[in-house]
C-alpha positions as CSV (number, residue, x, y, z in Angstrom):
1,M,0.7,-27.0,-7.1
2,T,1.8,-26.6,-3.5
3,K,-0.6,-25.1,-1.0
4,E,1.9,-24.9,1.9
5,P,1.9,-21.6,3.9
6,I,3.5,-18.6,2.3
7,W,5.6,-16.6,4.7
8,I,6.7,-13.0,4.5
9,T,10.3,-13.1,5.5
10,G,11.5,-9.6,4.7
11,A,10.2,-6.0,4.3
12,G,11.6,-2.7,3.1
13,V,9.9,0.6,3.2
14,N,10.5,4.3,2.4
15,V,7.6,6.6,3.3
16,P,7.4,10.0,5.1
17,H,7.2,8.2,8.4
18,G,10.6,6.5,8.0
19,V,12.9,4.2,6.0
20,T,12.8,1.2,8.3
21,V,9.9,-0.9,9.6
22,A,10.7,0.2,13.2
23,E,10.5,3.9,12.3
24,V,7.2,3.3,10.6
25,A,5.8,1.3,13.4
26,D,6.8,4.0,15.9
27,G,5.2,6.7,13.8
28,L,1.9,4.9,13.2
29,L,1.4,3.7,16.8
30,A,2.2,7.2,18.0
31,G,-0.6,8.6,15.8
32,R,1.8,10.9,14.0
33,S,0.6,12.6,10.8
34,A,3.0,12.9,7.9
35,I,0.8,15.4,6.0
36,H,2.0,19.0,5.4
37,R,1.5,21.9,3.1
38,I,3.0,21.3,-0.3
39,D,6.0,23.5,-0.9
40,H,8.0,21.9,-3.8
41,F,5.8,23.5,-6.5
42,D,3.2,26.4,-6.7
43,V,-0.1,25.2,-5.3
44,S,-1.8,28.6,-5.2
45,N,-4.3,27.6,-8.0
46,H,-5.0,24.1,-6.6
47,P,-8.1,23.3,-4.5
48,C,-6.0,20.9,-2.4
49,Q,-2.6,22.3,-1.3
50,I,-1.5,19.6,1.2
51,G,0.1,16.1,0.9
52,S,2.4,13.6,2.5
53,R,5.5,14.1,0.4
54,L,8.6,11.9,0.4
55,T,11.9,13.8,0.9
56,T,14.4,11.1,1.9
57,F,16.0,8.9,-0.7
58,P,18.7,6.7,1.0
59,K,21.1,4.7,-1.0
60,P,21.4,1.0,0.0
61,D,24.8,0.0,1.4
62,G,26.8,-1.7,-1.2
63,W,24.8,-0.5,-4.1
64,E,26.9,-0.2,-7.2
65,G,26.3,2.5,-9.8
66,D,25.3,6.1,-9.9
67,F,22.4,6.2,-7.5
68,A,22.0,10.0,-7.5
69,S,21.2,9.9,-11.3
70,L,18.2,7.7,-10.9
71,I,14.7,9.2,-10.9
72,P,13.0,9.3,-7.5
73,V,10.7,6.3,-8.0
74,E,13.7,4.2,-9.1
75,Q,15.5,5.2,-5.9
76,V,12.6,4.4,-3.7
77,A,12.0,1.0,-5.4
78,I,15.7,0.0,-5.2
79,W,15.8,1.0,-1.5
80,C,12.7,-1.0,-0.6
81,I,13.6,-4.1,-2.6
82,V,17.2,-4.3,-1.4
83,S,16.1,-3.6,2.2
84,A,13.5,-6.4,1.9
85,L,16.0,-8.9,0.5
86,K,18.6,-8.0,3.2
87,N,15.9,-8.2,5.9
88,A,15.0,-11.7,4.6
89,G,18.7,-12.8,4.4
90,L,18.5,-13.4,0.7
91,W,20.5,-10.4,-0.7
92,E,23.9,-12.1,-1.0
93,S,22.4,-15.4,-2.4
94,R,19.9,-13.8,-4.9
95,H,21.9,-14.7,-8.0
96,N,21.6,-18.4,-7.1
97,L,17.9,-18.4,-6.6
98,R,14.8,-18.0,-8.8
99,I,13.5,-14.8,-7.3
100,G,10.5,-13.3,-9.0
101,L,9.4,-9.7,-9.0
102,A,5.8,-8.5,-8.9
103,F,6.0,-4.7,-8.5
104,S,3.6,-1.8,-9.2
105,S,4.2,1.9,-9.9
106,A,1.9,4.7,-11.0
107,G,1.7,6.2,-14.5
108,E,5.4,6.1,-15.1
109,F,5.3,7.3,-18.7
110,G,3.0,10.1,-17.7
111,L,5.4,11.2,-15.0
112,H,8.2,11.2,-17.5
113,W,6.2,13.3,-19.8
114,E,5.3,15.8,-17.1
115,R,8.9,16.0,-15.9
116,M,10.6,16.2,-19.3
117,G,8.1,18.1,-21.5
118,H,5.0,19.7,-20.0
119,M,6.7,21.1,-16.9
120,N,10.1,21.8,-18.4
121,P,10.0,23.2,-21.9
122,D,13.8,23.6,-22.0
123,I,14.2,19.8,-22.2
124,P,13.6,18.4,-25.8
125,A,10.6,16.2,-26.3
126,C,11.2,12.5,-26.3
127,E,9.5,9.4,-27.7
128,L,8.6,7.8,-24.4
129,A,8.0,4.3,-25.7
130,Y,11.6,4.2,-26.9
131,D,13.5,6.7,-24.7
132,Q,12.2,5.7,-21.3
133,R,12.8,2.3,-19.6
134,P,9.9,0.6,-17.8
135,L,10.6,0.5,-14.1
136,I,10.1,-3.3,-13.9
137,A,12.8,-3.9,-16.6
138,F,15.2,-1.5,-14.8
139,L,14.7,-3.3,-11.5
140,K,15.2,-6.8,-12.9
141,Q,18.4,-5.8,-14.7
142,N,20.0,-3.9,-11.9
143,L,19.0,-6.2,-9.1
144,G,20.0,-9.4,-11.0
145,L,16.7,-11.2,-10.4
146,T,16.1,-14.1,-12.7
147,G,12.6,-15.2,-11.9
148,P,9.4,-14.1,-13.6
149,S,8.4,-10.4,-13.4
150,A,5.2,-8.4,-13.8
151,T,3.9,-4.9,-13.3
152,L,0.5,-4.9,-11.6
153,S,-1.6,-1.8,-12.4
154,T,-4.9,-1.8,-10.5
155,A,-4.8,1.7,-9.0
156,C,-5.0,1.7,-5.2
157,S,-5.2,-2.1,-4.9
158,S,-2.0,-2.7,-6.9
159,G,0.0,-3.8,-3.9
160,N,-2.5,-6.4,-2.9
161,Y,-2.6,-7.7,-6.5
162,A,1.2,-7.9,-6.4
163,L,1.0,-10.0,-3.3
164,A,-1.6,-12.3,-4.9
165,Q,0.6,-12.7,-8.0
166,A,3.6,-13.6,-5.8
167,K,1.6,-16.1,-3.8
168,R,0.5,-17.8,-7.0
169,W,4.0,-18.0,-8.5
170,L,5.2,-19.7,-5.3
171,E,2.3,-22.1,-5.3
172,L,3.1,-23.1,-8.9
173,G,6.7,-23.7,-8.0
174,W,8.0,-21.1,-10.5
175,C,10.1,-19.3,-7.9
176,D,12.1,-19.9,-4.7
177,A,11.1,-16.5,-3.5
178,V,9.2,-13.5,-4.8
179,V,9.6,-9.8,-4.1
180,A,6.3,-8.0,-4.2
181,G,5.3,-4.4,-3.6
182,A,4.7,-1.0,-5.0
183,A,6.0,2.6,-5.2
184,D,4.3,5.8,-6.0
185,L,5.7,9.3,-6.2
186,T,2.9,11.2,-8.0
187,L,2.5,14.2,-5.8
188,T,3.0,16.4,-8.9
189,P,1.2,19.4,-10.4
190,L,-0.6,17.4,-13.0
191,V,-1.8,14.6,-10.7
192,L,-2.8,16.9,-7.9
193,A,-4.8,19.0,-10.4
194,G,-6.5,15.9,-11.8
195,F,-7.6,14.5,-8.4
196,G,-8.5,18.1,-7.3
197,N,-10.7,18.6,-10.3
198,L,-12.5,15.3,-9.5
199,R,-13.3,16.8,-6.1
200,A,-11.7,13.7,-4.6
201,L,-9.2,15.6,-2.4
202,S,-9.6,17.3,1.0
203,R,-9.7,21.1,0.9
204,L,-8.9,21.6,4.6
205,N,-5.7,23.4,3.6
206,D,-5.5,25.3,6.9
207,D,-5.2,22.1,8.9
208,P,-2.9,19.7,7.0
209,Q,-2.4,17.2,9.8
210,G,-6.1,17.2,10.6
211,A,-7.3,17.0,7.0
212,S,-7.4,13.3,6.4
213,R,-10.5,12.2,8.4
214,P,-11.6,8.7,7.5
215,F,-15.1,7.8,8.8
216,D,-15.5,11.2,10.4
217,K,-18.7,13.1,9.9
218,N,-16.8,16.1,8.6
219,R,-14.5,14.3,6.1
220,D,-14.3,15.9,2.7
221,G,-11.9,13.8,0.7
222,F,-8.5,12.1,0.7
223,V,-5.0,13.6,0.9
224,M,-2.3,12.3,-1.5
225,G,0.8,10.6,-0.2
226,E,4.1,9.2,-1.6
227,G,6.3,6.2,-0.8
228,G,7.0,2.6,-1.4
229,T,7.0,-0.8,0.3
230,A,8.4,-4.2,-0.7
231,F,8.1,-7.7,0.8
232,V,9.9,-11.0,0.3
233,L,7.6,-14.0,0.2
234,E,8.6,-17.7,0.2
235,P,7.2,-21.1,1.0
236,A,7.3,-21.8,4.7
237,S,9.4,-25.0,4.1
238,K,12.2,-23.0,2.4
239,A,12.1,-20.3,5.0
240,K,12.3,-22.9,7.9
241,A,15.2,-24.7,6.2
242,R,17.3,-21.6,6.4
243,S,15.9,-20.6,9.9
244,A,14.3,-17.4,8.5
245,V,12.2,-15.4,11.0
246,P,8.7,-14.7,9.5
247,L,7.0,-11.3,9.8
248,G,3.7,-13.1,9.1
249,E,1.9,-15.4,6.7
250,L,0.0,-14.3,3.7
251,M,-3.0,-16.6,4.0
252,S,-5.0,-15.4,1.0
253,V,-6.0,-12.5,-1.3
254,G,-9.6,-12.1,-2.5
255,L,-10.2,-10.1,-5.7
256,S,-13.3,-8.8,-7.5
257,S,-14.3,-6.0,-9.8
258,D,-17.3,-3.6,-9.6
259,A,-17.5,-2.6,-13.3
260,Y,-19.5,0.4,-12.0
261,H,-17.6,3.7,-12.7
262,P,-14.1,4.8,-13.5
263,V,-13.6,6.6,-10.2
264,I,-16.7,6.6,-8.0
265,P,-17.1,3.6,-5.6
266,A,-20.2,1.5,-6.0
267,P,-22.7,2.7,-3.4
268,N,-23.9,-1.0,-3.1
269,P,-20.6,-2.7,-2.0
270,V,-21.6,-6.2,-3.2
271,Q,-18.3,-6.8,-5.0
272,A,-16.2,-5.3,-2.3
273,I,-18.0,-7.7,0.1
274,A,-17.3,-10.5,-2.3
275,A,-13.5,-9.8,-2.3
276,V,-13.4,-9.9,1.5
277,Q,-15.5,-13.1,1.6
278,K,-13.4,-14.8,-1.0
279,A,-10.2,-14.0,1.0
280,L,-11.7,-15.4,4.2
281,T,-13.0,-18.5,2.4
282,E,-9.6,-19.2,0.9
283,A,-7.9,-18.7,4.3
284,R,-10.5,-21.1,5.8
285,L,-11.4,-18.5,8.4
286,D,-14.7,-17.4,9.8
287,A,-15.1,-13.6,10.0
288,S,-15.1,-13.8,13.8
289,A,-11.4,-14.9,13.7
290,V,-10.3,-11.5,12.4
291,H,-8.6,-9.4,15.1
292,Y,-8.0,-6.2,13.0
293,V,-9.2,-4.6,9.8
294,N,-6.9,-2.1,8.1
295,A,-9.7,-0.3,6.2
296,H,-9.4,1.2,2.7
297,G,-10.7,4.3,4.5
298,T,-9.8,7.1,2.2
299,A,-12.0,9.8,3.8
300,T,-14.2,10.2,0.8
301,P,-17.9,10.6,1.7
302,V,-19.2,7.8,-0.6
303,G,-16.3,5.4,-0.2
304,D,-16.2,5.3,3.6
305,T,-19.9,4.8,3.9
306,A,-19.9,2.0,1.4
307,E,-16.9,0.2,3.1
308,A,-18.5,0.5,6.5
309,K,-21.8,-0.9,5.2
310,G,-19.8,-3.8,3.7
311,L,-17.9,-4.6,6.9
312,R,-21.1,-4.6,8.9
313,E,-22.6,-7.2,6.5
314,I,-19.4,-9.3,6.6
315,F,-19.1,-9.4,10.3
316,G,-22.8,-9.4,11.2
317,E,-23.7,-9.0,14.8
318,N,-20.0,-9.2,15.7
319,Y,-19.1,-6.0,13.8
320,R,-18.8,-4.0,17.1
321,N,-16.1,-6.3,18.4
322,I,-13.6,-6.3,15.5
323,P,-11.2,-3.2,15.6
324,V,-11.0,-1.1,12.4
325,S,-8.7,1.7,11.6
326,S,-7.4,3.7,8.6
327,T,-3.7,4.5,8.5
328,K,-4.4,6.8,5.6
329,S,-5.4,9.3,8.3
330,M,-1.7,9.6,9.1
331,S,0.1,8.6,5.8
332,G,-2.3,10.1,3.3
333,H,-3.3,8.0,0.4
334,L,-0.3,6.4,-1.3
335,I,-2.4,5.6,-4.4
336,T,-0.6,2.8,-6.2
337,A,1.5,2.0,-3.1
338,A,-1.3,2.3,-0.7
339,S,-2.2,-1.4,-0.2
340,A,1.5,-2.4,0.0
341,F,2.1,0.1,2.8
342,E,-1.1,-1.0,4.6
343,A,0.0,-4.6,4.4
344,L,3.0,-3.5,6.4
345,A,0.8,-1.9,8.9
346,C,-0.9,-5.3,9.4
347,L,2.4,-7.0,10.0
348,I,3.3,-4.2,12.5
349,T,0.3,-5.2,14.6
350,F,1.7,-8.7,14.9
351,E,5.1,-7.5,16.0
352,R,3.9,-4.8,18.4
353,Q,0.5,-6.4,19.4
354,A,-1.1,-3.0,19.1
355,I,-3.4,-1.4,16.6
356,P,-2.7,1.9,14.9
357,P,-5.4,4.5,15.2
358,T,-7.5,6.5,12.9
359,I,-6.4,10.0,13.9
360,N,-8.8,12.9,13.4
361,L,-11.8,10.7,14.0
362,R,-13.5,13.0,16.5
363,E,-17.2,12.7,15.3
364,I,-17.9,9.3,13.9
365,D,-20.4,9.4,11.0
366,P,-23.4,7.4,12.0
367,E,-23.4,5.7,8.6
368,C,-19.9,4.5,9.3
369,D,-20.7,2.8,12.6
370,L,-17.9,0.2,13.3
371,C,-15.5,-0.8,16.1
372,H,-13.2,2.2,15.4
373,V,-9.8,2.8,17.0
374,P,-10.0,6.6,17.2
375,L,-7.2,9.1,17.9
376,T,-4.8,6.8,19.8
377,A,-3.4,3.3,19.4
378,R,-4.9,0.3,21.1
379,E,-3.0,-2.6,22.7
380,G,-4.4,-6.0,22.2
381,R,-4.0,-9.4,20.8
382,V,-3.7,-9.5,17.0
383,D,-3.2,-12.9,15.4
384,V,-5.2,-12.3,12.1
385,A,-5.5,-9.1,10.2
386,I,-7.1,-8.2,6.9
387,S,-6.3,-5.2,4.7
388,N,-9.0,-3.9,2.3
389,S,-8.0,-1.9,-0.8
390,F,-10.6,-0.8,-3.4
391,G,-9.0,0.7,-6.4
392,F,-10.3,3.2,-8.9
393,G,-12.4,1.5,-11.6
394,G,-13.7,-1.1,-9.0
395,S,-10.5,-3.2,-8.6
396,N,-11.4,-4.6,-5.1
397,S,-9.0,-6.6,-3.0
398,C,-8.6,-8.0,0.5
399,A,-5.4,-9.6,1.9
400,V,-5.5,-11.8,4.9
401,F,-2.4,-12.1,7.1
402,R,-1.7,-14.3,10.1
403,R,0.9,-14.1,12.9
404,V,3.3,-17.0,12.8
């Protein structure tokens, strides 16, 4: 099993901030919020009436077939994956390579049910297991990828789990390259009601762009978002042989489980700490080598406090020197696609040598004392970045990235 470096050589994205890496970088570093009042369905009976909704669904150049007939999550996944493969320079040669696919999406059968039955009684009921294709099967068939494939479903940490799977396949020599990522378009009446009834969502409906407040004393919950992100990963030797330009190296992914509660984060973050420590150990890095932490930072009272406590323990006396921010303050929480998008935010810090801010962080919660980057971006050297993602049900993850 090879242990050579795994490079990220391509990225594709479709989020409310933009449909290219450059657009997203500009938006995040400008501190621009993508959160607005929901207007595509009636929210008058919902406690949370705001979100970061995706409204642009571009068709990749050269895509064959009826793109307009695809459901939105298929359109987003296709755009992200094709863009990533083109960005990596592998689109034209994909049929001649063993390219794997590790991709996550959220509750796809539930969304089919909501769209076709519950919310639209004029459409006849269907047998979902037989009448609806899994997203992963659709993608493999239509993209012509012949390597192994898997759907990763670990809630908010799914994107990091997909990266971990991709790295392992490459180390085992099963693939020449792997596409890894996630897409989530669940800003729907049913899902909004579910999270609203859990009291997990912000109720600051009169201030949509100021509602997502990670680590702020006045935070009251997260704001849902939509979008997708995909990456191409390959062994450094293969990338060098074709003169590919790396966006960064995926050094490691640390994983753990709380086994504490279906939705509430463990107040004692021992397993979240373990995920970060495992990632740093595999990367052979001391915590002091980290230049930036993209925090899970959802803006829930319990979750942010627990994460801050964990980071202070991990970094020890040095915790005041390692910048931390939550891009969810701008993007909202992309749920299944969150950690994939936040991995891109880490790669952007390498390219721009600047750290995106936590906007709306005007009064830091004393229990969330960290080296925050509030309100505006901060320029500075970033060679190593980590991205925390702690999914519902205690699926903890930490990915470590290095500038190449």
